[in-house]
C-alpha positions in Angstrom: 114.4 36.5 223.3 111.2 38.3 222.5 109.7 37.6 219.1 109.0 41.0 217.5 108.5 39.8 213.9 104.9 40.2 212.7 103.0 39.3 209.6 102.9 42.2 207.3 99.6 43.5 206.0 100.0 44.3 202.3 98.8 47.6 201.0 95.5 47.5 199.0 95.9 47.7 195.2 94.5 51.2 195.1 96.7 52.7 197.8 99.8 54.7 196.8 102.6 55.3 199.4 105.8 57.2 199.0 108.3 58.1 201.7 110.3 61.2 200.9 113.3 62.6 202.9 114.9 65.9 203.8 118.6 65.2 204.7 119.1 68.6 206.4 116.5 68.0 209.2 116.3 64.2 208.7 112.5 64.7 208.1 110.3 62.2 206.4 107.4 63.5 204.3 104.8 61.0 203.3 102.7 61.1 200.1 99.5 59.0 200.2 97.0 58.7 197.4 93.9 56.8 196.1 95.1 55.4 192.8 91.6 55.2 191.4 90.3 58.6 192.5 93.8 60.4 192.2 93.2 62.3 195.5 96.4 62.7 197.5 97.7 64.0 200.8 101.1 65.0 202.1 102.1 64.5 205.7 104.8 66.8 207.2 106.1 68.5 204.1 109.3 70.6 204.3 109.3 74.1 202.6 112.6 73.6 200.8 111.2 70.5 199.2 107.8 71.8 198.2 108.8 72.1 194.5 109.9 68.4 194.6 106.6 67.4 196.1 104.7 69.4 193.5 106.6 67.7 190.7 105.9 64.2 192.1 102.2 65.0 192.5 101.9 66.3 189.0 104.1 63.6 187.4 101.8 61.0 188.9 98.6 62.8 187.8 97.4 63.3 191.4 95.3 66.0 192.9 96.7 67.2 196.3 93.8 67.6 198.6 95.5 68.2 201.9 98.9 69.0 203.3 99.0 67.9 207.0 101.4 68.3 209.9 101.7 66.0 212.8 102.7 69.0 215.0 104.4 72.4 215.0 108.0 71.6 214.0 111.0 73.2 215.6 113.7 71.8 213.2 112.2 72.9 209.9 109.6 75.2 208.4 106.6 73.4 207.1 105.9 73.3 203.4 102.1 73.5 203.7 101.7 77.2 202.9 104.1 76.9 199.9 102.3 73.9 198.6 99.0 75.8 198.7 100.5 78.4 196.4 102.0 75.8 194.1 99.0 73.5 193.9 95.8 75.6 194.2 92.9 73.7 195.9 95.2 72.1 198.5 94.2 72.8 202.1 96.4 72.7 205.2 95.6 70.7 208.3 96.9 70.5 211.8 95.5 69.8 215.3 93.5 72.5 216.9 95.5 71.9 220.1 98.7 72.9 218.4 97.7 76.5 218.3 98.9 76.8 214.7 97.1 78.3 211.7 95.6 76.0 209.1 92.5 75.7 206.8 91.3 72.8 208.8 91.9 72.4 212.6 91.6 68.7 213.6 89.9 67.4 216.6 90.2 64.0 218.3 88.6 61.2 216.3 88.3 63.4 213.2 89.0 61.7 209.9 91.0 62.8 206.9 89.4 61.5 203.7 91.2 61.1 200.3 89.4 59.1 197.7 88.0 56.1 199.5 90.9 56.0 202.0 90.9 57.8 205.3 93.1 58.6 208.3 91.8 58.8 211.8 93.3 61.2 214.3 94.8 60.3 217.7 96.0 63.0 220.0 99.5 62.0 221.2 100.8 65.1 223.1 104.0 65.1 225.1 106.7 66.1 222.5 104.5 69.2 222.0 101.0 70.0 223.2 99.5 69.6 219.8 101.1 66.3 218.5 98.8 63.9 216.7 99.2 60.4 215.2 97.5 59.7 211.9 96.2 56.1 211.6 95.2 54.3 208.4 93.6 51.1 209.7 92.9 49.4 206.4 96.6 49.6 205.5 97.7 48.8 209.1 100.0 51.9 209.3 100.3 54.9 211.5 102.3 58.2 211.2 103.6 59.0 214.6 105.3 62.4 214.0 107.9 63.0 216.8 105.8 61.3 219.5 107.4 57.9 218.7 110.6 57.5 216.7 112.4 54.3 215.7 114.0 53.2 218.9 113.4 56.6 220.4 111.0 59.5 220.8 110.8 63.2 220.5 112.3 65.5 223.1 110.0 66.9 225.8 111.9 70.0 227.0 110.2 72.8 225.0 107.0 73.8 223.2 104.8 72.6 226.0 106.4 69.2 226.2 106.0 66.7 229.1 107.8 63.4 229.5 105.0 62.0 231.6 102.3 63.0 229.1 104.4 61.6 226.2 104.8 58.3 227.9 101.0 58.1 228.5 100.3 59.1 224.9 102.6 56.4 223.4 101.5 53.6 225.8 97.7 54.4 225.7 97.3 55.4 222.0 100.1 54.0 219.9 101.1 50.8 221.8 97.5 49.8 221.9 97.3 49.5 218.1 97.6 46.0 216.7 101.2 44.7 217.1 101.7 44.3 213.3 100.9 48.0 212.5 103.8 49.6 210.7 104.9 52.9 212.3 106.3 55.7 210.2 108.0 58.6 212.2 108.6 62.2 211.2 112.4 61.7 211.6 115.2 59.2 211.7 118.8 60.0 212.1 120.3 56.5 211.4 119.0 55.5 208.0 116.0 53.6 209.2 112.6 53.9 207.5 109.9 52.0 209.4 109.2 50.0 212.6 106.2 48.2 214.1 104.2 48.4 217.3 105.7 45.0 218.4 109.2 46.2 217.8 108.9 49.5 219.7 107.1 47.9 222.7 109.9 45.4 223.1 113.0 47.2 221.9 112.5 51.0 222.4 115.3 51.8 224.9 113.3 54.6 226.5 109.6 53.7 226.2 110.0 50.1 227.2 110.9 51.2 230.7 108.7 52.3 233.6 107.2 55.8 233.6 109.5 56.9 236.4 112.6 55.7 234.6 111.4 57.3 231.3 110.9 60.7 233.0 114.3 60.5 234.5 115.9 59.7 231.2 114.1 62.5 229.4 114.8 65.1 232.1 118.6 64.4 231.8 119.1 64.5 228.0 120.5 68.1 228.0 120.1 68.4 224.3 121.0 71.6 222.3 118.0 73.4 220.8 117.2 72.5 217.2 119.1 74.6 214.6 115.9 75.8 213.0 113.9 76.7 216.1 114.6 80.4 215.7 113.4 80.5 212.1 110.2 78.5 212.9 109.5 80.8 215.8 109.9 83.8 213.6 107.6 82.3 211.0 104.9 81.8 213.7 105.5 85.4 215.0 104.9 86.7 211.5 101.6 84.8 211.3 100.5 86.4 214.6 101.4 89.8 213.2 99.3 89.2 210.1 96.4 88.2 212.3 96.8 91.3 214.4 96.7 93.5 211.2 93.6 91.7 210.0 91.9 92.2 213.3 92.8 95.9 213.3 91.4 96.3 209.8 88.1 94.8 210.9 88.0 97.0 214.0 88.6 100.2 212.1 86.2 99.5 209.2 86.6 98.9 205.5 90.2 99.3 204.2 90.7 101.3 201.0 94.2 100.2 200.4 97.3 98.6 202.0 100.7 100.1 201.6 103.7 97.9 202.6 107.0 99.7 203.3 109.9 97.7 204.7 108.9 96.4 208.2 105.8 98.6 208.5 102.4 98.0 206.9 100.2 101.1 206.7 96.5 100.4 206.6 94.6 103.3 205.2 91.0 103.4 206.6 88.7 106.2 205.8 91.5 108.5 204.8 93.8 108.0 207.7 96.9 105.8 207.7 97.5 103.8 210.9 101.0 102.3 211.2 101.3 98.8 212.6 104.7 97.2 213.1 104.8 94.0 211.0 107.7 91.9 209.8 106.5 91.1 206.3 106.4 87.6 205.1 105.0 85.9 202.0 101.7 84.2 202.8 103.1 81.3 200.8 105.8 80.8 203.4 103.8 81.3 206.5 102.3 78.1 207.9 98.7 77.7 206.9 
């Protein structure tokens, strides 16, 4: 029998860690903070729980610096935009390769600093094109999003997914971390909260197999689409509409006023009203 037990690296005394949960989408949100400096970050927040997250941040006397996503989610709407409204000063982050909107677009090997603590960015595409893993080396932990789950992995049949690319990402980026690193996924559907590099290398029923066998398994899952994928798609489409309106305003010149009527936004420029179809959405809800 393979020994998968490893010595646990304790958190430093000035590092705060909280694992929060959304039972509807089985999503984990992670609150990390520098206890001395009070700067905090949230990883993969869910919009329905933004008020809960705000309350926790305020109750603990923290300052939310960043709200991060590991990727563009298809099973829930991110809470980053809502948190920016609730906690002014917070900035959103996501990988540039995701194609999503955020205040900060992350590149490979960028670092996310909060207090004296930091996360480094690993590109781990395959579930989606823009997936990243956040690694905190001092605490020996990594946040793997949907790239690597506990005894599983994210699906690869939509949003630019690729089974072969996911296999490579996990084996070359995550499985090469020290074997005692604790791994925290974006989801779990069976009540589990954490795993390790050693456990997943030995016990993951998909990713412990060969590349060819893994691709065969993933190509034959035949899973239904996530229940929320329509809503997340609509949210992203609304963002694109807002972007088009802003581009049109710049092209036409200074805008005197904006009139919103139902599903049409009329932009008055130099005395003329130009209708542009736009499904309106609160900027607090739109990702970014």
